[in-house]
Steps between C-alpha positions, in 0.01 A plus 500: 500500500492791251343825613201452268441151643513630854249776415256249350534267797460785751183610323357150493546420870245761627249376241549140610464601864178686428367208294573256782333724760186534286482126455549438871232755589248280319597198712257414784792382717636854534170641625436193715825554693432871543141438617610225738767725648256786553245270666764331719661822621166674559374205704827484687467862612137453590558185706853556633532876480639500853741213432482123517514393866676171427813658356605694806568868531615565142373833363192495283693632203760222530227235519327651200824505300553131577154425360579688181839329477354146520208577267717654227761226531234245410289707259760678284658191340153360422387826342823523302456152357134560414499855369680433170757775545761236580556352154631154420803436288308432176309825545832684533636339182189582298483862615872546432461373144179691425630824654853462362652561842738307721345245738680679784290811429182295519613339824583843646156628406337192651677540833428875502129448433470233764694711752268795447194278528609331826614833643152639444355194678723572798403868498131407527553434869656838574175679603426226750856514630457875556187425707694243699776755562247753622328245723830406660612866521834395351739743330471535122852363472375169643233488227762512225729261680213250488405575138834516318570126550166427335594706194839329483321165527279586204802580283678181606189287439462652152853410389481151648157430343618624159815286519300192600252546219788516252685198638207273588253422224215403731313798654402308815854390561630850434258639761605234751871563452464882507292478817760280667782734402306805615406351837853371544661841467225655714597258778870579462475879459579695816272770632521864403723659236719192479197294396407755234855489366498117502179483297614765251838337460340158450266645235790678325705179485209301355430779249859520380531122464170483310567786260871429441429162341176588322655580163664162498213288629179654360565550127320176406181324600522197716445153359160487670373808316 
């Protein structure tokens, strides 16, 4: 691409990201997930602040991290499919034509906006995780070991949801598939740093595959448009 073309594309991507974030912020699904997470985690600390007796002698912070892990694994794909930041293929084609940019630039902006949004959703639980860490008197390092997988999960869920929205025309089916793929890798990912690396690598692979073929696949509207 000529230098002038790259400059135009580079300038458009932040604008598209910002536009997608503003649109998503007006979506009730985003605030519903954040509110549900706040209520769930607050109630969890109030009821099981000393740990859940049925799960053995696991530290409070570890139990709390598991609760966050399960909640986000179910909630993030749904929020991604509902918030509007994950665009469908015809949306990509229309924006590319109207903005005179490559579809790959629009896809990149879509994934970036969705990744930022889901990362913020994961960060909402951080204050409650800090309380859990203080309750369990665990080292600060344990807090971040429990939180980093959640942030990696949010980035992976964003790329998978965006890819599913582009491949599958039906929003309900895209949500179902992205949820299955997210939960599947969650089940396979090992604990600790290896799990973080697995989620980030999985997200990077999906992102590269989605963006690399965008200029070829998303220049034209589908026949259903």
